[in-house]
ZALO-893017 format. One record per residue: residue number from 0; residue in three letters; z, x negated, y of N, C-alpha, C, CB in turn. Coordinates in Angstrom, 2 decimals. Glycine has a CB too. Example, Ala and Ser with C-alpha at 12.3 -4.5 7.8 and 13.67 -1.06 7.14 Angstrom:
2
<drennu 0; "Ala"; <7.80; -13.19; -5.69>; <7.80; -12.30; -4.50>; <7.80; -13.20; -3.30>; <9.05; -11.31; -4.47>>
<drennu 1; "Ser"; <7.08; -12.85; -2.25>; <7.14; -13.67; -1.06>; <7.87; -12.90; 0.03>; <5.72; -14.08; -0.60>>
This chain:
177
<drennu 0; "Met"; <35.78; 29.85; 19.89>; <36.18; 30.72; 18.80>; <35.87; 29.99; 17.49>; <35.44; 32.11; 18.89>>
<drennu 1; "Arg"; <36.92; 29.73; 16.74>; <36.79; 28.96; 15.49>; <35.94; 29.68; 14.44>; <38.18; 28.67; 14.90>>
<drennu 2; "Ala"; <35.96; 30.99; 14.43>; <35.21; 31.75; 13.43>; <33.71; 31.48; 13.56>; <35.49; 33.25; 13.57>>
<drennu 3; "Arg"; <33.24; 31.24; 14.79>; <31.80; 30.97; 14.99>; <31.38; 29.65; 14.38>; <31.47; 30.97; 16.48>>
<drennu 4; "Thr"; <32.32; 28.74; 14.18>; <31.98; 27.46; 13.56>; <32.07; 27.52; 12.05>; <32.89; 26.37; 14.09>>
<drennu 5; "Gly"; <32.34; 28.70; 11.50>; <32.37; 28.86; 10.05>; <33.75; 28.79; 9.43>; <31.51; 27.84; 9.43>>
<drennu 6; "Asp"; <34.80; 28.79; 10.22>; <36.17; 28.73; 9.71>; <36.52; 30.07; 9.05>; <37.17; 28.39; 10.86>>
<drennu 7; "Pro"; <36.63; 30.09; 7.71>; <36.89; 31.37; 7.03>; <38.25; 31.97; 7.39>; <36.80; 31.18; 5.53>>
<drennu 8; "Glu"; <39.24; 31.16; 7.64>; <40.56; 31.68; 7.98>; <40.52; 32.37; 9.35>; <41.61; 30.55; 7.98>>
<drennu 9; "Ala"; <39.75; 31.82; 10.28>; <39.62; 32.44; 11.59>; <38.92; 33.79; 11.48>; <38.84; 31.52; 12.56>>
<drennu 10; "Phe"; <37.92; 33.88; 10.61>; <37.25; 35.17; 10.43>; <38.19; 36.16; 9.75>; <35.96; 34.99; 9.60>>
<drennu 11; "Arg"; <39.03; 35.68; 8.85>; <40.01; 36.55; 8.17>; <40.97; 37.16; 9.20>; <40.80; 35.75; 7.10>>
<drennu 12; "Val"; <41.36; 36.37; 10.19>; <42.24; 36.87; 11.26>; <41.53; 37.98; 12.04>; <42.67; 35.71; 12.22>>
<drennu 13; "Ile"; <40.26; 37.75; 12.36>; <39.47; 38.77; 13.06>; <39.40; 40.04; 12.20>; <38.03; 38.25; 13.37>>
<drennu 14; "Phe"; <39.10; 39.87; 10.93>; <38.99; 41.02; 10.03>; <40.31; 41.79; 9.98>; <38.58; 40.57; 8.61>>
<drennu 15; "Asp"; <41.40; 41.07; 9.76>; <42.71; 41.72; 9.64>; <43.08; 42.50; 10.91>; <43.78; 40.68; 9.34>>
<drennu 16; "Arg"; <42.71; 41.95; 12.07>; <43.06; 42.58; 13.34>; <42.14; 43.75; 13.68>; <43.02; 41.55; 14.46>>
<drennu 17; "Glu"; <40.85; 43.63; 13.40>; <39.87; 44.61; 13.87>; <39.43; 45.64; 12.83>; <38.66; 43.89; 14.36>>
<drennu 18; "Ala"; <39.58; 45.35; 11.54>; <39.08; 46.25; 10.50>; <39.70; 47.65; 10.55>; <39.33; 45.65; 9.15>>
<drennu 19; "Pro"; <41.01; 47.78; 10.79>; <41.57; 49.15; 10.83>; <40.92; 50.04; 11.89>; <43.06; 49.09; 11.07>>
<drennu 20; "Gly"; <40.69; 49.51; 13.08>; <40.05; 50.29; 14.13>; <38.61; 50.63; 13.81>; <40.12; 49.55; 15.44>>
<drennu 21; "Val"; <37.88; 49.65; 13.26>; <36.48; 49.89; 12.87>; <36.44; 50.94; 11.76>; <35.80; 48.56; 12.41>>
<drennu 22; "Arg"; <37.36; 50.85; 10.81>; <37.40; 51.81; 9.69>; <37.70; 53.21; 10.19>; <38.46; 51.39; 8.65>>
<drennu 23; "Arg"; <38.64; 53.33; 11.13>; <38.98; 54.64; 11.68>; <37.79; 55.23; 12.45>; <40.21; 54.54; 12.59>>
<drennu 24; "Phe"; <37.11; 54.40; 13.22>; <35.92; 54.82; 13.96>; <34.85; 55.34; 13.00>; <35.37; 53.65; 14.81>>
<drennu 25; "Leu"; <34.57; 54.58; 11.96>; <33.56; 55.00; 10.99>; <34.00; 56.24; 10.21>; <33.25; 53.86; 10.02>>
<drennu 26; "Gly"; <35.30; 56.33; 9.92>; <35.81; 57.52; 9.24>; <35.64; 58.76; 10.10>; <37.28; 57.33; 8.88>>
<drennu 27; "Asp"; <35.89; 58.62; 11.42>; <35.71; 59.74; 12.33>; <34.25; 60.17; 12.40>; <36.21; 59.37; 13.73>>
<drennu 28; "Leu"; <33.34; 59.22; 12.34>; <31.92; 59.54; 12.42>; <31.38; 60.09; 11.10>; <31.13; 58.31; 12.83>>
<drennu 29; "Leu"; <31.73; 59.44; 10.01>; <31.14; 59.80; 8.71>; <31.86; 60.95; 8.02>; <31.15; 58.61; 7.81>>
<drennu 30; "Arg"; <33.15; 61.13; 8.29>; <33.95; 62.19; 7.67>; <33.94; 62.10; 6.14>; <33.43; 63.56; 8.11>>
<drennu 31; "Asp"; <33.88; 60.88; 5.64>; <33.83; 60.63; 4.20>; <34.51; 59.27; 3.99>; <32.33; 60.65; 3.62>>
<drennu 32; "Asp"; <35.68; 59.28; 3.31>; <36.46; 58.04; 3.16>; <35.70; 56.94; 2.43>; <37.74; 58.33; 2.43>>
<drennu 33; "Ala"; <35.04; 57.28; 1.33>; <34.31; 56.26; 0.57>; <33.17; 55.67; 1.40>; <33.75; 56.86; -0.74>>
<drennu 34; "Ala"; <32.45; 56.53; 2.10>; <31.34; 56.05; 2.94>; <31.88; 55.20; 4.09>; <30.52; 57.24; 3.49>>
<drennu 35; "Ala"; <33.02; 55.58; 4.66>; <33.61; 54.80; 5.75>; <34.07; 53.43; 5.26>; <34.79; 55.56; 6.38>>
<drennu 36; "Asp"; <34.65; 53.38; 4.07>; <35.06; 52.08; 3.50>; <33.85; 51.18; 3.29>; <35.80; 52.29; 2.16>>
<drennu 37; "Glu"; <32.79; 51.75; 2.73>; <31.56; 50.99; 2.48>; <30.95; 50.52; 3.80>; <30.54; 51.85; 1.70>>
<drennu 38; "Ala"; <30.92; 51.39; 4.79>; <30.35; 51.05; 6.09>; <31.18; 49.97; 6.79>; <30.26; 52.29; 6.98>>
<drennu 39; "Thr"; <32.49; 50.01; 6.62>; <33.37; 48.99; 7.21>; <33.06; 47.62; 6.59>; <34.87; 49.35; 7.01>>
<drennu 40; "Gln"; <32.93; 47.60; 5.28>; <32.59; 46.33; 4.62>; <31.25; 45.81; 5.11>; <32.56; 46.51; 3.09>>
<drennu 41; "Glu"; <30.27; 46.69; 5.19>; <28.94; 46.29; 5.65>; <28.98; 45.79; 7.08>; <27.94; 47.46; 5.52>>
<drennu 42; "Thr"; <29.79; 46.42; 7.92>; <29.93; 46.00; 9.31>; <30.43; 44.56; 9.39>; <30.90; 46.94; 10.06>>
<drennu 43; "Phe"; <31.44; 44.23; 8.59>; <32.01; 42.89; 8.66>; <31.13; 41.84; 7.98>; <33.39; 42.87; 8.04>>
<drennu 44; "Val"; <30.37; 42.25; 6.99>; <29.39; 41.32; 6.40>; <28.36; 40.95; 7.46>; <28.69; 41.96; 5.15>>
<drennu 45; "Arg"; <27.86; 41.95; 8.16>; <26.86; 41.70; 9.21>; <27.47; 40.92; 10.37>; <26.27; 43.02; 9.73>>
<drennu 46; "Ala"; <28.70; 41.24; 10.72>; <29.36; 40.52; 11.81>; <29.49; 39.04; 11.45>; <30.76; 41.12; 12.10>>
<drennu 47; "His"; <29.87; 38.76; 10.20>; <30.01; 37.37; 9.77>; <28.66; 36.65; 9.85>; <30.56; 37.30; 8.32>>
<drennu 48; "Gln"; <27.62; 37.34; 9.42>; <26.28; 36.73; 9.44>; <25.78; 36.49; 10.86>; <25.28; 37.62; 8.70>>
<drennu 49; "Arg"; <26.20; 37.33; 11.81>; <25.68; 37.28; 13.18>; <26.70; 36.76; 14.19>; <25.21; 38.64; 13.60>>
<drennu 50; "Leu"; <27.76; 36.17; 13.73>; <28.82; 35.74; 14.64>; <28.31; 34.81; 15.74>; <29.91; 35.06; 13.86>>
<drennu 51; "Ser"; <27.28; 34.05; 15.43>; <26.75; 33.12; 16.43>; <26.10; 33.86; 17.60>; <25.73; 32.19; 15.79>>
<drennu 52; "Thr"; <25.78; 35.15; 17.44>; <25.16; 35.90; 18.53>; <26.18; 36.50; 19.50>; <24.30; 37.01; 17.96>>
<drennu 53; "Leu"; <27.46; 36.43; 19.14>; <28.51; 36.93; 20.04>; <28.67; 35.94; 21.18>; <29.88; 37.14; 19.27>>
<drennu 54; "Glu"; <28.34; 36.39; 22.39>; <28.35; 35.49; 23.53>; <29.72; 35.28; 24.14>; <27.42; 36.00; 24.58>>
<drennu 55; "Gln"; <30.54; 36.34; 24.16>; <31.86; 36.23; 24.77>; <32.91; 36.75; 23.79>; <31.93; 37.02; 26.11>>
<drennu 56; "Ala"; <33.87; 35.90; 23.48>; <34.92; 36.29; 22.53>; <35.68; 37.52; 23.00>; <35.89; 35.13; 22.31>>
<drennu 57; "Gly"; <35.81; 37.71; 24.31>; <36.52; 38.85; 24.86>; <35.82; 40.18; 24.61>; <36.71; 38.66; 26.32>>
<drennu 58; "Lys"; <34.57; 40.13; 24.19>; <33.79; 41.35; 23.94>; <33.67; 41.63; 22.45>; <32.40; 41.24; 24.56>>
<drennu 59; "Leu"; <34.53; 41.00; 21.65>; <34.46; 41.12; 20.19>; <34.55; 42.56; 19.72>; <35.57; 40.31; 19.56>>
<drennu 60; "Gln"; <35.52; 43.33; 20.21>; <35.71; 44.69; 19.72>; <34.48; 45.56; 20.01>; <36.95; 45.31; 20.36>>
<drennu 61; "Gly"; <33.95; 45.51; 21.21>; <32.75; 46.28; 21.54>; <31.56; 45.85; 20.69>; <32.42; 46.12; 23.01>>
<drennu 62; "Trp"; <31.44; 44.55; 20.45>; <30.37; 44.01; 19.62>; <30.49; 44.54; 18.20>; <30.40; 42.46; 19.63>>
<drennu 63; "Leu"; <31.70; 44.55; 17.65>; <31.91; 45.08; 16.30>; <31.60; 46.57; 16.23>; <33.36; 44.82; 15.85>>
<drennu 64; "Phe"; <32.00; 47.33; 17.25>; <31.72; 48.76; 17.26>; <30.21; 49.01; 17.35>; <32.45; 49.45; 18.44>>
<drennu 65; "Gly"; <29.50; 48.14; 18.04>; <28.04; 48.25; 18.10>; <27.42; 48.06; 16.73>; <27.45; 47.23; 19.08>>
<drennu 66; "Ile"; <27.90; 47.08; 15.99>; <27.42; 46.86; 14.62>; <27.79; 48.05; 13.74>; <28.02; 45.54; 14.03>>
<drennu 67; "Ala"; <29.03; 48.52; 13.87>; <29.48; 49.68; 13.08>; <28.63; 50.90; 13.37>; <30.97; 49.99; 13.37>>
<drennu 68; "Arg"; <28.28; 51.09; 14.62>; <27.44; 52.23; 15.00>; <26.07; 52.15; 14.33>; <27.28; 52.28; 16.52>>
<drennu 69; "Met"; <25.49; 50.96; 14.27>; <24.19; 50.80; 13.61>; <24.31; 51.05; 12.09>; <23.61; 49.38; 13.87>>
<drennu 70; "Val"; <25.38; 50.58; 11.49>; <25.62; 50.83; 10.07>; <25.78; 52.34; 9.84>; <26.90; 50.07; 9.57>>
<drennu 71; "Phe"; <26.50; 53.02; 10.74>; <26.66; 54.47; 10.65>; <25.31; 55.17; 10.67>; <27.53; 54.98; 11.81>>
<drennu 72; "Phe"; <24.45; 54.81; 11.62>; <23.14; 55.47; 11.71>; <22.31; 55.22; 10.45>; <22.37; 54.97; 12.94>>
<drennu 73; "Glu"; <22.41; 54.02; 9.89>; <21.69; 53.74; 8.64>; <22.21; 54.60; 7.50>; <21.81; 52.25; 8.28>>
<drennu 74; "Gln"; <23.53; 54.76; 7.42>; <24.10; 55.60; 6.37>; <23.69; 57.06; 6.54>; <25.63; 55.49; 6.36>>
<drennu 75; "Val"; <23.67; 57.55; 7.77>; <23.27; 58.93; 8.02>; <21.81; 59.12; 7.60>; <23.45; 59.29; 9.52>>
<drennu 76; "Arg"; <20.94; 58.18; 7.97>; <19.53; 58.29; 7.56>; <19.40; 58.28; 6.05>; <18.70; 57.14; 8.17>>
<drennu 77; "Arg"; <20.16; 57.41; 5.39>; <20.10; 57.32; 3.92>; <20.62; 58.61; 3.29>; <20.93; 56.11; 3.42>>
<drennu 78; "Lys"; <21.71; 59.16; 3.84>; <22.27; 60.41; 3.30>; <21.30; 61.57; 3.50>; <23.62; 60.74; 3.96>>
<drennu 79; "Arg"; <20.64; 61.60; 4.64>; <19.67; 62.68; 4.89>; <18.50; 62.58; 3.91>; <19.14; 62.62; 6.35>>
<drennu 80; "Arg"; <18.12; 61.36; 3.62>; <17.03; 61.15; 2.69>; <17.46; 61.47; 1.26>; <16.52; 59.70; 2.78>>
<drennu 81; "Asp"; <18.70; 61.07; 0.90>; <19.17; 61.20; -0.48>; <19.96; 62.47; -0.75>; <20.00; 60.03; -0.83>>
<drennu 82; "Gly"; <20.50; 63.12; 0.25>; <21.31; 64.32; 0.06>; <22.23; 64.53; 1.23>; <22.11; 64.24; -1.23>>
<drennu 83; "Pro"; <22.89; 65.69; 1.31>; <23.72; 66.01; 2.47>; <25.00; 65.19; 2.51>; <24.07; 67.48; 2.46>>
<drennu 84; "Leu"; <25.53; 65.04; 3.73>; <26.83; 64.40; 3.91>; <27.92; 65.28; 3.33>; <27.11; 64.11; 5.42>>
<drennu 85; "Ala"; <28.98; 64.67; 2.87>; <30.11; 65.44; 2.34>; <30.73; 66.26; 3.46>; <31.17; 64.50; 1.69>>
<drennu 86; "Asp"; <31.11; 67.47; 3.15>; <31.75; 68.35; 4.14>; <33.26; 68.20; 3.99>; <31.31; 69.84; 3.95>>
<drennu 87; "Pro"; <33.95; 67.74; 5.04>; <35.40; 67.55; 4.94>; <36.13; 68.86; 4.62>; <35.95; 66.96; 6.23>>
<drennu 88; "Ala"; <35.52; 70.01; 4.89>; <36.17; 71.29; 4.57>; <36.27; 71.49; 3.06>; <35.39; 72.45; 5.21>>
<drennu 89; "Asp"; <35.44; 70.78; 2.28>; <35.48; 70.89; 0.83>; <36.62; 70.09; 0.22>; <34.17; 70.44; 0.23>>
<drennu 90; "Glu"; <37.22; 69.18; 1.02>; <38.28; 68.33; 0.50>; <39.62; 69.06; 0.60>; <38.33; 67.00; 1.28>>
<drennu 91; "Pro"; <40.53; 68.80; -0.33>; <41.84; 69.45; -0.24>; <42.59; 68.99; 1.01>; <42.68; 69.17; -1.50>>
<drennu 92; "Ala"; <43.28; 69.91; 1.65>; <44.03; 69.59; 2.86>; <45.30; 68.83; 2.50>; <44.38; 70.86; 3.65>>
<drennu 93; "Gln"; <45.68; 67.89; 3.37>; <46.94; 67.18; 3.21>; <48.01; 68.00; 3.91>; <46.86; 65.73; 3.79>>
<drennu 94; "Val"; <48.99; 68.46; 3.18>; <50.01; 69.33; 3.75>; <51.33; 68.58; 3.80>; <50.16; 70.63; 2.94>>
<drennu 95; "Asp"; <51.97; 68.62; 4.98>; <53.29; 68.04; 5.15>; <54.30; 69.07; 4.66>; <53.55; 67.63; 6.64>>
<drennu 96; "Arg"; <54.97; 68.80; 3.56>; <55.88; 69.77; 2.95>; <57.08; 70.09; 3.85>; <56.37; 69.23; 1.60>>
<drennu 97; "Ala"; <57.40; 69.21; 4.80>; <58.56; 69.45; 5.65>; <58.21; 70.39; 6.82>; <59.10; 68.12; 6.19>>
<drennu 98; "Ala"; <56.93; 70.55; 7.11>; <56.53; 71.37; 8.24>; <56.61; 72.85; 7.87>; <55.11; 71.01; 8.70>>
<drennu 99; "Ser"; <56.82; 73.67; 8.88>; <56.86; 75.11; 8.64>; <55.45; 75.60; 8.29>; <57.42; 75.88; 9.88>>
<drennu 100; "Pro"; <55.34; 76.71; 7.59>; <54.02; 77.26; 7.27>; <53.19; 77.54; 8.53>; <54.16; 78.53; 6.46>>
<drennu 101; "Glu"; <53.85; 78.02; 9.59>; <53.14; 78.31; 10.83>; <52.57; 77.03; 11.45>; <54.07; 79.01; 11.83>>
<drennu 102; "Ala"; <53.37; 75.97; 11.44>; <52.93; 74.69; 12.00>; <51.76; 74.12; 11.21>; <54.08; 73.68; 12.04>>
<drennu 103; "Val"; <51.83; 74.24; 9.90>; <50.75; 73.74; 9.04>; <49.47; 74.52; 9.33>; <51.13; 73.86; 7.53>>
<drennu 104; "Leu"; <49.59; 75.85; 9.42>; <48.42; 76.68; 9.70>; <47.81; 76.35; 11.06>; <48.79; 78.15; 9.64>>
<drennu 105; "Leu"; <48.64; 76.25; 12.09>; <48.14; 75.94; 13.43>; <47.50; 74.56; 13.47>; <49.28; 76.03; 14.45>>
<drennu 106; "Ser"; <48.13; 73.60; 12.83>; <47.58; 72.25; 12.81>; <46.25; 72.21; 12.08>; <48.58; 71.28; 12.16>>
<drennu 107; "Ala"; <46.19; 72.84; 10.93>; <44.94; 72.86; 10.15>; <43.84; 73.57; 10.93>; <45.17; 73.55; 8.79>>
<drennu 108; "Glu"; <44.20; 74.69; 11.58>; <43.20; 75.44; 12.35>; <42.70; 74.63; 13.54>; <43.80; 76.77; 12.84>>
<drennu 109; "Ser"; <43.61; 74.00; 14.27>; <43.18; 73.22; 15.44>; <42.37; 72.00; 15.01>; <44.40; 72.78; 16.26>>
<drennu 110; "Asn"; <42.75; 71.35; 13.91>; <41.97; 70.22; 13.40>; <40.57; 70.67; 13.00>; <42.68; 69.57; 12.21>>
<drennu 111; "Arg"; <40.47; 71.82; 12.34>; <39.16; 72.33; 11.91>; <38.30; 72.65; 13.13>; <39.33; 73.59; 11.01>>
<drennu 112; "Leu"; <38.90; 73.32; 14.13>; <38.16; 73.66; 15.33>; <37.67; 72.41; 16.07>; <39.02; 74.52; 16.26>>
<drennu 113; "Leu"; <38.54; 71.41; 16.18>; <38.15; 70.18; 16.85>; <37.06; 69.45; 16.06>; <39.36; 69.27; 17.03>>
<drennu 114; "Asp"; <37.21; 69.39; 14.74>; <36.17; 68.77; 13.91>; <34.83; 69.47; 14.09>; <36.58; 68.79; 12.43>>
<drennu 115; "Asp"; <34.86; 70.80; 14.10>; <33.62; 71.57; 14.29>; <33.02; 71.28; 15.66>; <33.89; 73.08; 14.14>>
<drennu 116; "Ala"; <33.87; 71.23; 16.68>; <33.37; 70.95; 18.03>; <32.79; 69.54; 18.12>; <34.50; 71.12; 19.06>>
<drennu 117; "Leu"; <33.44; 68.57; 17.49>; <32.93; 67.20; 17.48>; <31.60; 67.12; 16.74>; <33.94; 66.25; 16.84>>
<drennu 118; "Arg"; <31.48; 67.87; 15.64>; <30.22; 67.88; 14.89>; <29.09; 68.46; 15.72>; <30.38; 68.67; 13.60>>
<drennu 119; "Gly"; <29.42; 69.30; 16.70>; <28.42; 69.88; 17.57>; <27.84; 68.90; 18.59>; <29.00; 71.05; 18.29>>
<drennu 120; "Leu"; <28.51; 67.77; 18.76>; <27.99; 66.73; 19.67>; <26.91; 65.93; 18.96>; <29.14; 65.79; 20.15>>
<drennu 121; "Ser"; <25.99; 65.38; 19.73>; <25.01; 64.47; 19.13>; <25.76; 63.26; 18.57>; <23.92; 64.03; 20.19>>
<drennu 122; "Glu"; <25.18; 62.58; 17.62>; <25.85; 61.43; 17.00>; <26.16; 60.35; 18.03>; <24.98; 60.85; 15.88>>
<drennu 123; "Glu"; <25.26; 60.13; 18.97>; <25.48; 59.10; 19.98>; <26.59; 59.50; 20.94>; <24.19; 58.82; 20.75>>
<drennu 124; "Arg"; <26.60; 60.77; 21.38>; <27.65; 61.24; 22.29>; <29.01; 61.18; 21.60>; <27.35; 62.69; 22.76>>
<drennu 125; "Arg"; <29.05; 61.60; 20.34>; <30.30; 61.57; 19.57>; <30.78; 60.13; 19.43>; <30.12; 62.22; 18.18>>
<drennu 126; "Ser"; <29.87; 59.20; 19.15>; <30.24; 57.78; 19.03>; <30.87; 57.26; 20.31>; <29.01; 56.93; 18.67>>
<drennu 127; "Ala"; <30.22; 57.54; 21.42>; <30.72; 57.05; 22.71>; <32.09; 57.66; 23.02>; <29.72; 57.38; 23.84>>
<drennu 128; "Leu"; <32.24; 58.96; 22.81>; <33.50; 59.63; 23.09>; <34.62; 59.09; 22.21>; <33.36; 61.13; 22.89>>
<drennu 129; "Leu"; <34.35; 58.89; 20.93>; <35.37; 58.37; 20.02>; <35.76; 56.94; 20.38>; <34.88; 58.42; 18.58>>
<drennu 130; "Met"; <34.78; 56.12; 20.79>; <35.10; 54.76; 21.21>; <36.05; 54.78; 22.41>; <33.82; 53.97; 21.55>>
<drennu 131; "Arg"; <35.82; 55.72; 23.32>; <36.63; 55.79; 24.53>; <38.01; 56.39; 24.27>; <35.90; 56.62; 25.59>>
<drennu 132; "Ile"; <38.04; 57.56; 23.65>; <39.31; 58.29; 23.52>; <40.13; 57.80; 22.34>; <39.04; 59.76; 23.37>>
<drennu 133; "Asp"; <39.50; 57.66; 21.21>; <40.25; 57.34; 20.00>; <40.54; 55.84; 19.86>; <39.49; 57.82; 18.79>>
<drennu 134; "His"; <39.66; 55.01; 20.42>; <39.81; 53.57; 20.22>; <40.07; 52.79; 21.49>; <38.58; 53.03; 19.57>>
<drennu 135; "Gly"; <40.09; 53.48; 22.63>; <40.50; 52.87; 23.88>; <39.55; 51.82; 24.45>; <41.80; 52.26; 23.69>>
<drennu 136; "Leu"; <38.29; 51.83; 24.05>; <37.35; 50.88; 24.61>; <37.03; 51.26; 26.05>; <36.06; 50.82; 23.77>>
<drennu 137; "Gly"; <36.82; 50.25; 26.88>; <36.43; 50.48; 28.26>; <34.96; 50.87; 28.34>; <36.70; 49.24; 29.12>>
<drennu 138; "Tyr"; <34.57; 51.42; 29.48>; <33.19; 51.84; 29.65>; <32.21; 50.68; 29.47>; <33.00; 52.47; 31.03>>
<drennu 139; "Gly"; <32.58; 49.50; 29.95>; <31.71; 48.33; 29.80>; <31.52; 47.94; 28.34>; <32.28; 47.15; 30.56>>
<drennu 140; "Glu"; <32.61; 48.00; 27.57>; <32.51; 47.68; 26.14>; <31.65; 48.71; 25.41>; <33.91; 47.61; 25.51>>
<drennu 141; "Ile"; <31.79; 49.96; 25.79>; <30.99; 51.01; 25.16>; <29.52; 50.81; 25.53>; <31.47; 52.42; 25.61>>
<drennu 142; "Ala"; <29.25; 50.48; 26.78>; <27.87; 50.23; 27.21>; <27.25; 49.12; 26.38>; <27.82; 49.87; 28.72>>
<drennu 143; "Ser"; <28.02; 48.07; 26.16>; <27.53; 46.95; 25.35>; <27.30; 47.37; 23.91>; <28.52; 45.79; 25.40>>
<drennu 144; "Ala"; <28.24; 48.12; 23.34>; <28.12; 48.56; 21.95>; <26.96; 49.52; 21.75>; <29.41; 49.21; 21.49>>
<drennu 145; "Met"; <26.73; 50.38; 22.74>; <25.70; 51.42; 22.60>; <24.33; 50.96; 23.10>; <26.12; 52.66; 23.36>>
<drennu 146; "Gly"; <24.31; 49.87; 23.86>; <23.05; 49.42; 24.44>; <22.63; 50.31; 25.61>; <21.96; 49.41; 23.38>>
<drennu 147; "Trp"; <23.60; 50.87; 26.32>; <23.37; 51.77; 27.44>; <23.81; 51.10; 28.74>; <24.10; 53.10; 27.24>>
<drennu 148; "Thr"; <23.40; 51.71; 29.85>; <23.92; 51.28; 31.15>; <25.32; 51.87; 31.30>; <22.98; 51.73; 32.33>>
<drennu 149; "Leu"; <26.08; 51.30; 32.20>; <27.42; 51.80; 32.48>; <27.37; 53.26; 32.96>; <28.12; 50.92; 33.54>>
<drennu 150; "Gln"; <26.40; 53.58; 33.80>; <26.27; 54.95; 34.30>; <25.97; 55.93; 33.18>; <25.18; 55.02; 35.37>>
<drennu 151; "Lys"; <25.12; 55.53; 32.23>; <24.80; 56.42; 31.10>; <26.05; 56.67; 30.26>; <23.67; 55.82; 30.23>>
<drennu 152; "Val"; <26.86; 55.64; 30.05>; <28.11; 55.82; 29.28>; <28.99; 56.85; 29.98>; <28.87; 54.47; 29.13>>
<drennu 153; "Lys"; <29.18; 56.70; 31.29>; <30.02; 57.64; 32.03>; <29.47; 59.06; 31.95>; <30.14; 57.20; 33.48>>
<drennu 154; "Asn"; <28.16; 59.19; 32.11>; <27.53; 60.51; 32.04>; <27.68; 61.14; 30.66>; <26.05; 60.41; 32.40>>
<drennu 155; "Glu"; <27.42; 60.37; 29.60>; <27.47; 60.91; 28.24>; <28.90; 61.31; 27.85>; <26.91; 59.90; 27.25>>
<drennu 156; "Ile"; <29.88; 60.50; 28.23>; <31.26; 60.85; 27.92>; <31.68; 62.09; 28.71>; <32.21; 59.66; 28.24>>
<drennu 157; "His"; <31.27; 62.17; 29.94>; <31.56; 63.37; 30.75>; <30.93; 64.60; 30.12>; <31.06; 63.19; 32.20>>
<drennu 158; "Arg"; <29.66; 64.49; 29.73>; <28.97; 65.63; 29.10>; <29.60; 66.00; 27.76>; <27.48; 65.30; 28.90>>
<drennu 159; "Ala"; <30.04; 65.00; 27.00>; <30.70; 65.27; 25.72>; <31.99; 66.05; 25.95>; <31.01; 63.95; 24.97>>
<drennu 160; "Arg"; <32.75; 65.66; 26.95>; <34.00; 66.38; 27.26>; <33.72; 67.81; 27.69>; <34.78; 65.65; 28.37>>
<drennu 161; "Leu"; <32.68; 67.99; 28.53>; <32.32; 69.35; 28.94>; <31.88; 70.19; 27.75>; <31.19; 69.31; 29.99>>
<drennu 162; "Gln"; <31.11; 69.59; 26.86>; <30.64; 70.30; 25.67>; <31.81; 70.68; 24.77>; <29.62; 69.45; 24.90>>
<drennu 163; "Leu"; <32.76; 69.76; 24.58>; <33.94; 70.08; 23.78>; <34.75; 71.20; 24.43>; <34.82; 68.83; 23.59>>
<drennu 164; "Arg"; <34.95; 71.10; 25.73>; <35.70; 72.12; 26.45>; <35.04; 73.49; 26.28>; <35.82; 71.76; 27.95>>
<drennu 165; "Ser"; <33.71; 73.52; 26.38>; <32.98; 74.77; 26.20>; <33.12; 75.30; 24.78>; <31.50; 74.57; 26.55>>
<drennu 166; "Ser"; <33.03; 74.41; 23.80>; <33.14; 74.80; 22.40>; <34.53; 75.34; 22.07>; <32.82; 73.63; 21.49>>
<drennu 167; "Leu"; <35.53; 74.80; 22.72>; <36.91; 75.18; 22.42>; <37.47; 76.22; 23.39>; <37.80; 73.96; 22.43>>
<drennu 168; "Ala"; <36.66; 76.68; 24.32>; <37.14; 77.58; 25.38>; <37.79; 78.84; 24.81>; <35.99; 77.97; 26.30>>
<drennu 169; "Gly"; <37.16; 79.47; 23.86>; <37.72; 80.70; 23.29>; <39.08; 80.46; 22.66>; <36.79; 81.27; 22.25>>
<drennu 170; "Tyr"; <39.22; 79.38; 21.95>; <40.49; 79.05; 21.30>; <41.55; 78.72; 22.34>; <40.30; 77.87; 20.34>>
<drennu 171; "Leu"; <41.16; 77.96; 23.37>; <42.12; 77.58; 24.41>; <42.58; 78.79; 25.21>; <41.50; 76.54; 25.34>>
<drennu 172; "Glu"; <41.66; 79.73; 25.46>; <42.04; 80.94; 26.20>; <42.99; 81.79; 25.38>; <40.80; 81.75; 26.57>>
<drennu 173; "Glu"; <42.79; 81.88; 24.06>; <43.69; 82.63; 23.20>; <45.09; 82.04; 23.24>; <43.16; 82.65; 21.76>>
<drennu 174; "Gly"; <45.17; 80.70; 23.21>; <46.47; 80.03; 23.21>; <47.21; 80.21; 24.51>; <46.29; 78.58; 22.93>>
<drennu 175; "Ala"; <46.50; 80.47; 25.59>; <47.13; 80.62; 26.90>; <47.77; 82.01; 27.05>; <46.11; 80.38; 28.02>>
<drennu 176; "Arg"; <47.37; 82.92; 26.20>; <47.90; 84.30; 26.31>; <49.28; 84.43; 25.78>; <47.02; 85.28; 25.59>>
């Protein structure tokens, strides 16, 4: 991997390819665009500094998500110390003007319910679930990123899904009627 030898263009290719996924992951966790942008930058600064510690180029994405996860936890600790995290419900909703009012309402309601259910998960469980579902990482990559065994990853993702299903049960039952 040329980036490990200090080739700035090779690292730029890595950044261009991986930054959008890392940014989306951090945005899902932090629920604050400015904080997610800052965390993404910090993730890639640290990745550049520690590139020599990446043992297998094929594990790059999981390695980056592991760094992003640590940056996320640091930001959460700092926010708790300095003040509360921004509540996405306080932000103005993005409305698609072409959609019907009913569709906009249903979409906004389901997004709010899902966000609330995700917030009910522990930060680690939410991280693992988002890596799997939203970013398509394999269980092995998640285990590496989280510092867990493969069995723990499977258990935590399973428990996260059960917890989400339980949190959304009332809404899902209403929709079935």
